[in-house]
Residue frames as qw, qx, qy, qz and C-alpha x, y, z in Angstrom:
[[0.704, -0.597, 0.137, 0.359, -3.18, 24.46, 36.96],
 [0.216, 0.898, -0.349, -0.155, -0.09, 26.35, 35.62],
 [0.939, 0.189, -0.123, 0.261, 2.80, 24.50, 34.11],
 [0.549, -0.728, 0.195, 0.361, 6.16, 24.96, 35.86],
 [0.286, 0.821, -0.436, -0.234, 9.23, 26.16, 34.15],
 [0.310, -0.397, 0.860, 0.076, 10.82, 22.83, 34.92],
 [0.650, 0.313, 0.684, -0.106, 8.02, 20.94, 33.24],
 [0.514, 0.825, 0.016, -0.234, 8.19, 23.19, 30.15],
 [0.018, 0.723, -0.672, -0.160, 12.00, 22.70, 29.96],
 [0.485, -0.116, 0.867, -0.014, 11.57, 18.92, 30.22],
 [0.660, 0.590, 0.439, -0.155, 8.78, 19.05, 27.48],
 [0.299, 0.890, -0.230, -0.258, 11.00, 21.20, 25.30],
 [0.161, -0.559, 0.798, 0.156, 13.95, 18.70, 25.64],
 [0.605, 0.170, 0.775, -0.065, 11.70, 15.84, 24.78],
 [0.579, 0.743, 0.265, -0.205, 10.24, 17.48, 21.62],
 [0.142, 0.843, -0.461, -0.237, 13.60, 18.64, 20.43],
 [0.348, -0.353, 0.865, 0.074, 14.98, 15.29, 20.79],
 [0.621, 0.370, 0.683, -0.106, 12.06, 13.66, 18.98],
 [0.490, 0.831, 0.008, -0.263, 12.29, 16.20, 16.15],
 [0.034, 0.704, -0.671, -0.230, 16.01, 15.42, 15.73],
 [0.446, -0.131, 0.884, 0.052, 15.45, 11.70, 15.63],
 [0.601, 0.565, 0.562, -0.059, 12.78, 12.08, 13.05],
 [0.427, -0.059, 0.380, 0.818, 14.97, 14.56, 11.15],
 [0.096, 0.806, 0.505, 0.293, 12.19, 17.19, 10.96],
 [0.282, 0.201, -0.072, 0.935, 13.04, 20.86, 10.73],
 [0.094, 0.450, 0.512, -0.726, 10.98, 23.44, 12.72],
 [0.274, 0.319, -0.280, -0.863, 10.08, 25.12, 9.51],
 [0.372, -0.022, -0.836, -0.403, 8.72, 21.83, 7.96],
 [0.162, -0.344, -0.866, 0.323, 6.92, 20.87, 11.20],
 [0.156, 0.406, 0.265, -0.861, 5.21, 24.24, 11.40],
 [0.371, 0.223, -0.510, -0.743, 3.95, 23.77, 7.85],
 [0.358, -0.090, -0.915, -0.162, 2.81, 20.24, 8.50],
 [0.177, -0.393, -0.785, 0.445, 0.93, 21.34, 11.56],
 [0.029, 0.700, 0.419, 0.577, -0.46, 24.57, 10.12],
 [0.482, -0.775, -0.243, 0.328, 1.09, 26.66, 12.86],
 [0.176, 0.947, -0.247, 0.104, 3.30, 29.66, 12.85],
 [0.733, 0.360, -0.454, 0.356, 6.98, 28.91, 12.84],
 [0.021, -0.544, 0.463, -0.700, 7.40, 30.76, 15.96],
 [0.817, -0.354, 0.124, -0.439, 5.06, 28.37, 17.86],
 [0.954, 0.082, -0.247, 0.148, 7.45, 25.59, 17.13],
 [0.420, 0.454, -0.434, 0.655, 10.34, 27.59, 18.45],
 [0.462, -0.533, 0.264, -0.658, 8.41, 28.41, 21.55],
 [0.956, -0.205, -0.054, -0.204, 7.83, 24.77, 22.16],
 [0.855, 0.224, -0.278, 0.377, 11.54, 23.80, 21.58],
 [0.258, 0.419, -0.435, 0.754, 12.75, 26.60, 24.00],
 [0.328, -0.338, -0.777, 0.418, 10.35, 25.81, 26.80],
 [0.144, -0.075, 0.063, -0.985, 8.25, 28.97, 26.56],
 [0.701, 0.060, 0.111, -0.702, 5.01, 26.97, 25.91],
 [0.263, 0.025, 0.961, 0.079, 3.52, 23.59, 25.65],
 [0.353, -0.065, -0.480, -0.801, 1.01, 23.35, 22.80],
 [0.694, -0.074, 0.209, -0.685, -2.74, 22.34, 23.37],
 [0.630, -0.062, 0.766, -0.116, -3.76, 18.76, 23.57],
 [0.751, 0.597, 0.246, -0.135, -5.23, 18.96, 19.97],
 [0.338, 0.832, -0.437, -0.055, -1.86, 20.23, 18.65],
 [0.369, -0.510, 0.773, -0.078, 0.04, 17.58, 20.71],
 [0.800, 0.212, 0.546, -0.127, -1.99, 14.92, 18.99],
 [0.614, 0.789, -0.009, -0.036, -0.98, 16.26, 15.54],
 [0.017, 0.827, -0.558, 0.062, 2.57, 16.76, 16.63],
 [0.652, -0.259, 0.707, -0.092, 2.87, 13.17, 17.95],
 [0.807, 0.483, 0.336, -0.052, 1.59, 11.87, 14.60],
 [0.482, 0.851, -0.204, 0.030, 3.96, 14.02, 12.66],
 [0.119, -0.723, 0.669, -0.125, 6.95, 12.78, 14.76],
 [0.709, 0.118, -0.681, -0.141, 5.79, 9.15, 14.65],
 [0.174, 0.072, -0.815, 0.548, 5.35, 8.76, 18.43],
 [0.309, -0.627, -0.712, -0.063, 2.37, 8.42, 20.79],
 [0.233, -0.825, -0.018, -0.514, 1.01, 11.44, 22.72],
 [0.845, -0.525, -0.030, 0.097, 2.17, 9.49, 25.86],
 [0.789, -0.001, 0.063, 0.611, 5.85, 9.45, 24.64],
 [0.230, 0.655, 0.073, 0.716, 5.77, 13.11, 23.50],
 [0.396, -0.796, 0.021, -0.457, 4.59, 14.01, 27.15],
 [0.186, 0.460, -0.777, 0.388, 7.01, 11.59, 28.86],
 [0.739, -0.240, 0.329, -0.537, 4.24, 9.44, 30.24],
 [0.948, 0.179, -0.257, -0.061, 5.44, 6.22, 28.31],
 [0.713, -0.576, 0.359, 0.173, 8.11, 4.10, 29.92]]
C-alpha cells in the first residue's frame, strides 16, 4: 500500500523533532546509519519514509522506540 503525502509529512515532522531533541545533525545521522546524507534530507522533508530495517537503526540512534518514531506510541 502506498504512503500518502499526509503520512509522509507527519513522519517527517516527527523525525525532525526527534533529531532536534537528540541534538543530532543530518550529516552525523547519515554517517551513523551508513546512508547517504540525501536520504536523511528526504526523510526530513517528507519525500520518503525509510525501510523498517533503517527505522530500527534510526530509532536506536535517536534513543526512541520504533513505535515512537512512527507515532504509534501514546
